C-alpha positions as CSV (number, residue, x, y, z in Angstrom):
1,M,-27.0,-16.7,7.9
2,T,-30.8,-15.9,7.3
3,T,-31.9,-12.3,7.2
4,H,-35.3,-11.9,8.7
5,R,-37.4,-9.3,6.8
6,G,-40.9,-10.1,7.8
7,W,-43.6,-12.0,5.9
8,G,-44.8,-11.8,2.4
9,G,-42.3,-11.3,-0.5
10,G,-39.4,-11.9,1.8
11,R,-41.0,-15.1,3.0
12,R,-41.6,-16.4,-0.5
13,V,-37.9,-15.7,-1.5
14,L,-36.8,-17.5,1.7
15,L,-39.1,-20.7,1.0
16,A,-37.7,-20.6,-2.7
17,A,-34.3,-20.6,-1.5
18,V,-34.8,-23.5,0.9
19,L,-36.5,-25.6,-1.8
20,G,-33.7,-25.0,-4.2
21,C,-31.1,-26.2,-1.7
22,L,-33.2,-29.4,-1.0
23,L,-33.4,-30.1,-4.9
24,A,-29.7,-29.4,-5.3
25,A,-28.1,-30.8,-2.2
26,S,-24.5,-30.4,-3.5
27,S,-24.9,-27.0,-4.8
28,A,-22.5,-24.5,-3.2
29,A,-24.8,-21.6,-4.5
30,C,-27.1,-22.2,-1.5
31,S,-24.4,-20.9,0.9
32,G,-24.4,-17.3,1.7
33,G,-21.9,-14.7,0.8
34,P,-19.2,-13.5,2.9
35,D,-20.8,-12.4,6.2
36,G,-24.1,-13.2,4.9
37,T,-24.2,-10.9,2.0
38,P,-26.7,-11.5,-0.7
39,Q,-25.9,-13.5,-3.7
40,P,-26.1,-12.7,-7.4
41,D,-28.9,-15.1,-8.0
42,Q,-31.2,-13.6,-5.3
43,D,-33.8,-11.3,-6.1
44,D,-32.2,-8.2,-7.7
45,K,-34.5,-5.8,-5.9
46,E,-33.8,-7.4,-2.7
47,A,-30.1,-7.6,-3.2
48,A,-29.9,-3.9,-4.0
49,Q,-31.1,-2.8,-0.7
50,G,-27.7,-3.1,0.9
51,P,-25.4,-3.0,2.6
52,I,-22.7,-1.8,0.2
53,V,-19.9,-4.3,1.0
54,V,-16.2,-3.1,0.6
55,A,-13.6,-5.8,0.5
56,S,-10.0,-4.8,1.5
57,G,-6.8,-6.0,2.9
58,L,-5.7,-5.4,6.4
59,D,-5.6,-2.0,7.7
60,V,-2.1,-1.2,8.9
61,T,-3.5,1.4,11.2
62,G,-4.7,-1.4,13.4
63,S,-8.2,-2.7,14.6
64,G,-10.7,-0.2,14.4
65,G,-8.4,1.8,12.1
66,V,-9.0,4.7,9.8
67,R,-10.7,2.7,7.0
68,Q,-13.3,1.4,9.5
69,Q,-13.7,4.8,10.9
70,L,-14.5,6.3,7.5
71,I,-17.0,3.5,6.8
72,E,-18.8,4.5,10.1
73,E,-18.7,8.1,9.3
74,W,-20.5,7.4,6.0
75,N,-23.1,5.4,7.7
76,R,-23.6,8.2,10.2
77,Q,-24.1,10.6,7.4
78,H,-26.6,8.2,5.6
79,A,-28.3,6.8,8.8
80,G,-31.8,7.6,7.3
81,S,-31.0,5.3,4.3
82,K,-30.7,1.4,4.7
83,A,-29.8,0.9,1.1
84,Q,-26.8,3.2,1.7
85,Q,-25.3,1.7,4.8
86,A,-21.8,0.2,4.1
87,K,-19.7,-2.4,5.8
88,L,-16.0,-3.3,5.5
89,V,-14.8,-6.9,5.0
90,E,-11.0,-7.4,5.7
91,L,-9.5,-10.1,3.6
92,P,-7.0,-12.4,5.6
93,G,-3.5,-13.2,4.4
94,G,-0.9,-11.3,2.4
95,A,-1.1,-9.5,-0.8
96,D,-0.8,-12.5,-3.1
97,Q,-3.6,-14.5,-1.0
98,Q,-6.0,-11.5,-1.2
99,R,-5.5,-11.1,-5.0
100,S,-6.2,-14.8,-5.4
101,Q,-9.3,-14.7,-3.2
102,L,-10.7,-11.7,-5.0
103,L,-10.1,-13.0,-8.5
104,G,-11.7,-16.3,-7.6
105,A,-14.8,-14.8,-5.8
106,L,-15.3,-12.2,-8.5
107,Q,-14.8,-14.7,-11.3
108,S,-17.3,-16.9,-9.8
109,G,-19.9,-14.4,-9.1
110,S,-20.3,-15.5,-5.5
111,A,-18.6,-12.7,-3.7
112,G,-21.3,-10.3,-2.9
113,Y,-18.5,-7.5,-2.9
114,D,-19.8,-4.1,-4.3
115,V,-16.4,-2.4,-3.8
116,V,-13.0,-3.7,-3.9
117,N,-9.8,-2.1,-2.6
118,L,-7.2,-3.2,-5.1
119,D,-3.6,-3.0,-5.0
120,I,-2.5,-0.6,-7.6
121,T,-0.6,-3.3,-9.7
122,W,-4.0,-5.3,-9.9
123,I,-6.1,-2.7,-11.9
124,P,-5.0,-3.8,-15.4
125,E,-5.6,-7.4,-14.5
126,F,-9.1,-7.0,-13.0
127,A,-10.0,-4.4,-15.8
128,E,-9.0,-6.8,-18.5
129,A,-10.9,-9.6,-17.1
130,G,-14.1,-7.4,-16.9
131,L,-14.3,-7.8,-13.1
132,I,-14.5,-4.0,-12.3
133,R,-16.3,-1.3,-14.0
134,A,-14.8,1.7,-15.8
135,L,-15.8,5.0,-14.5
136,P,-18.5,6.9,-16.5
137,D,-17.0,8.8,-19.4
138,E,-18.9,11.9,-18.3
139,E,-17.4,11.9,-14.8
140,P,-15.3,15.1,-14.4
141,V,-11.5,15.0,-14.0
142,D,-10.5,15.8,-10.4
143,L,-7.1,17.6,-10.8
144,D,-6.5,17.5,-7.0
145,F,-5.2,13.9,-7.2
146,I,-1.5,13.6,-7.6
147,K,-0.9,12.9,-11.2
148,G,1.3,9.9,-10.9
149,V,-1.0,8.4,-8.3
150,D,-4.0,9.1,-10.5
151,R,-2.5,7.3,-13.4
152,T,-2.5,4.0,-11.4
153,T,-6.3,3.8,-11.9
154,V,-6.1,4.1,-15.7
155,W,-5.8,1.1,-18.1
156,K,-5.9,1.5,-22.0
157,G,-7.1,5.0,-21.6
158,R,-10.0,4.4,-19.2
159,S,-10.1,5.0,-15.4
160,Y,-11.4,2.0,-13.6
161,A,-11.0,3.3,-9.9
162,R,-10.3,6.2,-7.6
163,A,-7.0,6.4,-5.9
164,F,-7.7,5.7,-2.1
165,N,-4.4,5.6,-0.2
166,T,-1.0,5.7,-1.8
167,D,2.4,4.6,-0.7
168,V,6.2,5.4,-1.6
169,G,9.6,4.1,-0.5
170,L,11.3,6.4,2.1
171,L,14.6,6.5,3.7
172,Y,14.5,6.1,7.5
173,Y,17.6,6.9,9.7
174,R,18.9,6.9,13.1
175,P,20.4,10.3,14.0
176,D,21.6,9.0,17.3
177,L,23.8,6.2,15.6
178,L,25.1,8.6,12.9
179,E,26.2,11.1,15.7
180,D,27.8,8.3,17.6
181,A,29.9,7.3,14.7
182,G,30.9,11.1,14.2
183,I,28.5,11.9,11.4
184,Q,27.3,15.4,12.3
185,P,23.8,16.8,11.4
186,S,25.1,18.5,8.5
187,R,25.9,15.3,6.9
188,H,22.6,13.6,7.5
189,P,20.1,12.8,4.7
190,T,18.5,15.6,2.6
191,L,16.0,15.8,-0.2
192,N,19.0,15.9,-2.7
193,W,20.8,12.7,-1.5
194,A,22.1,10.3,-4.0
195,W,23.3,6.7,-3.4
196,G,26.9,8.0,-3.4
197,D,26.0,10.1,-0.3
198,L,24.4,7.1,1.4
199,N,27.4,4.8,0.6
200,A,29.7,7.4,2.2
201,S,27.9,7.5,5.4
202,M,27.8,3.7,5.6
203,K,31.6,3.5,4.9
204,T,32.0,5.9,7.9
205,L,29.7,3.8,10.0
206,A,31.7,0.6,9.1
207,L,34.9,2.4,10.4
208,S,33.3,3.3,13.8
209,P,35.2,1.5,16.6
210,D,31.9,1.3,18.5
211,R,30.2,-0.8,15.7
212,S,29.3,-4.4,16.8
213,D,29.5,-7.4,14.7
214,D,25.6,-7.5,14.3
215,Q,25.4,-3.9,13.0
216,A,25.3,-2.7,9.4
217,G,24.6,0.3,7.4
218,W,21.1,-0.4,6.3
219,T,18.5,-3.0,5.4
220,T,15.5,-3.3,3.2
221,Q,13.1,-5.9,2.2
222,L,14.8,-8.6,-0.1
223,K,12.9,-11.8,1.0
224,Q,11.3,-13.5,-2.0
225,Y,8.0,-11.7,-2.0
226,E,6.5,-8.4,-3.3
227,G,9.0,-6.4,-1.3
228,L,11.8,-7.8,-3.4
229,T,10.1,-6.8,-6.6
230,V,9.8,-3.2,-5.3
231,N,13.3,-3.1,-4.5
232,A,14.4,-4.5,-7.8
233,V,12.2,-2.1,-9.8
234,E,13.6,0.8,-7.7
235,A,17.1,-0.3,-8.7
236,F,16.2,-0.7,-12.4
237,A,14.5,2.7,-12.6
238,S,17.4,4.4,-10.9
239,A,19.8,2.8,-13.4
240,G,17.4,4.1,-16.4
241,V,15.9,0.6,-17.1
242,E,12.2,0.4,-18.0
243,L,10.7,-3.0,-18.2
244,A,7.4,-2.3,-19.9
245,D,5.5,0.4,-21.6
246,E,2.1,1.7,-20.8
247,E,0.3,-1.1,-22.7
248,G,2.3,-3.7,-20.8
249,T,4.5,-4.6,-23.6
250,Y,8.0,-5.7,-22.5
251,V,10.6,-3.3,-23.7
252,A,13.9,-4.0,-21.8
253,S,16.9,-5.8,-23.2
254,E,19.5,-8.3,-21.8
255,A,22.0,-5.5,-21.6
256,E,19.7,-3.2,-19.7
257,L,18.6,-5.9,-17.2
258,K,22.3,-6.5,-16.4
259,K,22.6,-2.7,-15.8
260,G,19.5,-2.9,-13.4
261,L,20.9,-6.1,-11.7
262,D,24.3,-4.5,-11.2
263,E,22.6,-1.6,-9.5
264,L,20.8,-3.9,-7.1
265,L,23.9,-5.8,-6.3
266,E,25.8,-2.7,-5.5
267,R,23.0,-1.7,-3.0
268,A,22.9,-5.2,-1.5
269,H,26.8,-5.4,-1.1
270,H,27.8,-7.3,2.1
271,E,29.8,-4.5,3.5
272,R,26.9,-2.3,3.5
273,I,23.6,-4.2,4.0
274,L,22.5,-6.2,7.1
275,P,23.0,-10.1,5.9
276,T,19.5,-11.0,7.1
277,A,17.9,-8.6,4.3
278,V,17.6,-11.4,2.0
279,S,15.2,-13.1,4.3
280,S,13.6,-10.1,5.5
281,D,10.2,-8.3,5.1
282,E,8.6,-5.1,6.4
283,T,8.1,-6.3,10.0
284,A,11.6,-7.9,10.3
285,T,13.3,-4.9,8.8
286,L,11.4,-2.4,11.0
287,A,12.5,-4.6,14.0
288,D,16.3,-4.4,13.1
289,F,16.0,-0.6,12.6
290,A,14.3,-0.1,16.0
291,A,16.9,-2.5,17.7
292,G,19.9,-0.3,16.4
293,R,21.3,-3.1,14.0
294,V,21.2,-0.5,11.1
295,A,21.3,3.2,10.9
296,F,19.3,3.5,7.6
297,L,16.2,1.7,6.5
298,R,14.1,1.7,3.3
299,H,10.5,1.4,4.3
300,W,6.9,2.8,3.8
301,P,5.2,5.9,5.1
302,Y,3.2,4.2,7.9
303,V,6.5,3.4,9.6
304,Y,6.8,7.1,10.7
305,G,3.9,6.7,12.8
306,A,4.7,3.3,14.0
307,L,8.2,4.3,15.2
308,S,6.7,6.6,17.8
309,G,5.9,3.5,19.9
310,L,9.4,2.0,19.5
311,L,11.7,4.9,19.8
312,P,12.1,8.3,21.5
313,P,11.3,11.1,19.0
314,D,14.7,12.2,18.6
315,A,16.1,8.7,17.8
316,Y,14.7,8.5,14.2
317,S,14.0,10.7,11.1
318,V,13.0,10.3,7.6
319,N,13.8,11.8,4.2
320,R,13.4,10.9,0.5
321,L,14.8,7.6,-0.8
322,P,18.0,8.2,-3.0
323,G,17.4,7.4,-6.7
324,K,14.0,6.3,-7.8
325,S,11.3,5.2,-5.5
326,V,8.3,3.0,-6.4
327,L,4.5,3.8,-5.8
328,G,2.4,1.5,-3.7
329,G,-1.1,1.8,-2.5
330,Q,-4.6,0.8,-3.1
331,N,-7.4,2.1,-5.4
332,L,-11.2,1.7,-4.9
333,A,-13.3,0.1,-7.8
334,V,-16.9,-0.9,-8.2
335,T,-17.3,-4.5,-9.1
336,A,-18.8,-5.5,-12.5
337,D,-21.8,-7.4,-11.0
338,S,-22.7,-5.1,-8.1
339,P,-26.6,-4.3,-8.0
340,R,-25.5,-1.3,-5.9
341,A,-23.3,0.4,-8.4
342,E,-24.6,3.8,-8.0
343,N,-24.5,3.7,-4.3
344,A,-21.1,2.1,-4.4
345,R,-19.7,5.1,-6.7
346,E,-21.1,7.6,-4.2
347,L,-19.2,5.8,-1.3
348,I,-16.1,5.9,-3.1
349,T,-16.4,9.5,-3.8
350,F,-16.9,9.9,-0.1
351,L,-13.9,7.8,0.8
352,T,-11.6,9.6,-1.6
353,S,-12.8,13.1,-0.6
354,Q,-10.6,16.0,0.7
355,E,-11.9,15.2,4.3
356,S,-11.3,11.4,4.2
357,E,-7.8,11.9,2.5
358,R,-7.0,14.1,5.3
359,C,-8.0,11.5,7.7
360,L,-5.8,8.9,6.0
361,L,-2.7,11.1,6.2
362,D,-3.3,11.9,9.8
363,A,-3.6,8.0,10.5
364,G,-0.3,7.3,8.9
365,F,-1.3,6.4,5.2
366,A,-0.1,8.7,2.4
367,A,-2.9,10.5,1.0
368,T,-3.7,10.7,-2.9
369,R,-4.6,14.3,-2.9
370,A,-2.3,17.2,-3.3
371,S,-4.4,19.4,-1.0
372,A,-3.6,17.0,1.8
373,Y,0.0,18.1,1.7
374,N,-0.1,21.7,0.8
375,G,-2.5,22.8,3.4
376,K,-5.5,23.6,1.3
377,S,-7.7,20.5,2.1
378,R,-10.5,20.4,4.3
379,P,-9.9,18.9,7.7
380,C,-10.5,15.5,8.5
381,W,-14.1,14.5,9.6
382,P,-14.3,15.6,13.3
383,R,-15.6,12.2,14.6
384,V,-13.1,10.3,12.8
385,A,-10.3,12.5,14.0
386,A,-11.5,12.2,17.5
387,A,-11.7,8.3,17.1
388,L,-8.1,8.1,15.8
389,R,-6.8,10.1,18.7
390,P,-5.4,7.6,21.4
391,A,-6.7,7.9,24.8
392,D,-3.4,8.8,26.2
393,D,-2.7,11.5,23.6
394,S,-2.6,14.4,26.2
395,P,0.1,16.9,27.4
396,K,0.4,14.7,30.8
397,A,1.0,11.5,28.8
398,A,3.5,13.2,26.5
399,A,5.5,14.7,29.4
400,T,5.9,11.2,31.0
401,G,6.7,9.6,27.8
402,P,10.1,8.7,26.2
403,S,11.0,12.3,25.3
404,S,10.6,15.7,27.1
405,A,9.6,17.1,23.6
406,S,6.4,19.3,24.0
407,P,3.2,17.6,22.9
408,S,1.9,18.3,19.4
409,P,-1.7,18.3,18.2
410,V,-2.9,15.5,16.3
411,G,-3.7,15.9,12.7
412,E,-0.7,17.0,10.9
413,G,0.4,13.9,9.0
414,G,3.3,12.5,11.2
415,A,4.4,10.7,14.3
416,R,3.1,12.1,17.7
417,G,5.7,13.6,19.9
418,Q,8.2,14.8,17.2
419,G,6.7,18.3,17.0
420,A,4.9,20.4,14.4
421,Q,8.2,21.3,12.6
422,A,9.4,17.7,12.2
423,R,5.8,16.7,10.9
424,A,5.7,19.6,8.6
425,A,9.1,18.4,7.3
426,Y,7.9,14.9,7.0
427,T,4.8,16.0,5.1
428,M,6.9,17.9,2.5
429,T,9.2,14.9,2.0
430,L,6.3,12.5,1.5
431,S,4.7,14.9,-1.0
432,R,7.9,15.1,-3.1
433,A,8.7,11.5,-2.9
434,L,5.2,10.8,-4.3
435,N,5.5,13.3,-7.1
436,D,8.8,11.7,-8.2
437,A,7.9,8.1,-7.8
438,V,7.8,5.5,-10.4
439,Q,5.2,2.7,-11.1
440,R,5.8,-0.9,-11.3
441,P,5.1,-2.4,-14.8
442,R,1.4,-2.1,-15.8
443,T,0.3,-5.4,-17.1
444,P,-2.7,-7.8,-16.8
445,Y,0.0,-10.5,-16.2
446,Y,1.4,-8.9,-13.2
447,G,1.3,-12.0,-11.1
448,A,3.3,-13.9,-13.5
449,F,5.7,-11.0,-13.7
450,T,6.4,-10.5,-10.1
451,Q,6.9,-14.2,-9.5
452,V,9.4,-14.5,-12.3
453,L,11.3,-11.4,-11.2
454,Q,11.3,-12.3,-7.4
455,S,12.8,-15.9,-8.3
456,H,15.5,-14.8,-10.6
457,V,16.6,-11.9,-8.4
458,H,16.6,-13.7,-5.3
459,D,18.7,-16.5,-6.8
460,L,21.2,-13.8,-7.8
461,L,21.3,-12.1,-4.5
462,T,21.8,-15.4,-2.5
463,A,24.6,-16.9,-5.0
464,E,28.0,-17.3,-3.5
465,S,29.4,-15.7,-6.6
466,P,26.7,-13.6,-8.3
467,D,26.9,-13.5,-12.1
468,S,24.7,-10.6,-13.5
469,D,25.6,-11.6,-17.1
470,K,24.0,-15.1,-16.7
471,A,21.2,-13.8,-14.5
472,A,20.2,-11.1,-17.1
473,A,20.1,-13.5,-19.9
474,R,17.9,-16.0,-18.0
475,L,15.7,-13.2,-16.7
476,D,15.3,-11.7,-20.1
477,D,13.8,-14.8,-21.6
478,A,11.6,-15.3,-18.6
479,L,10.2,-11.8,-18.6
480,R,9.4,-12.0,-22.3
481,D,7.2,-15.1,-21.6
482,A,5.6,-13.5,-18.5
483,F,4.7,-10.2,-20.2
484,E,3.0,-12.3,-23.1
485,G,1.0,-14.4,-20.5
486,K,2.9,-17.7,-21.3
């Protein structure tokens, strides 16, 4: 795509580009960047004019979701500066495909991206490869970011990003199904629940005369993909097993791995878990929960809002996941080759501000700032809040919806229709879960690590007679190589 800037210098640049392509017919460098963004070999002054290009994965809040709305708010606030205009480029595919796309694009220098929204597990890899810039040493520390979440931006003592939106595993449950099985509200999940409490409830559910053959106690994401890694790391951490230190050095032993694998096998016991869990991802497990095939579900915060369109408000609730829960989320970093680094840093500061983080929480993401949860943050940008409010979010629509519960105002970090008290409880639960969460291993070889772990763990879970001793021995050897980049 050619951008017309008028005659003069712009014309000379255009003619030079055309001649270059004619002289090198096979050169891929003559093609434009994503959506026509300028290439690194173009005139630096021209390229630095903008826009600031932000590359990100799919927004789970939907088309025209909160990330796009925040970009549009930034553009409104900088309407007088063409150089500071920004645009969002959403990358297709799952997390693994997005990682490969970003690595290839940034390593080749052909991306044209100024800001990249990276999964928290990718920071060491991109930093070690010199693909993203460390934050300036003189940049002040912002103590409002949740401590554990902020640590995901750091590699070898330097911060390379700002925490944008975070994630943590939560325990969703169906009060209606529990009460049908004789489990009264006093025995429903609490912040202090352990796996023993969850197992006791699932045992009661299994004895219910109303239970059908296609029902089970709970489900989670055990398909061979990143969801399986998360579940495995949560089981390992709950068993006190650490896989790597802060520098990415493998520190586990065969005996410790067996302990962690046994914990995972206990959670995946066939009398408790839905059999299809070993082939299920986020979408499939959410569907099983909404259909009433399970009473308990391990999932991410965005599901709390998503369930409002699937179930009546009194048919679902959420609490902290028993044991340890793993952090997820994305961090914003400036690319090493960006000619707009200064403007890109300003954009990141805006996107991670108190107002923006409040918008993210209101939209269904987990915010990265403590102030978003304790009531001390500034409110979401008014025009973003208005854009996120659905057209039918009104007292009349609520009254004719699936529940007679009184409508609640938007902007309190939870599902619509459940009421202010339920949303306040959800926000408190989310805050506590984030503060107690653990990270997945920090290593520049994360891609190799997660593939190895997924392969060995999935083989164990799908074996007719699982042998955790043999699995631990094989996994120990494989992880040692993976953490060394072999």
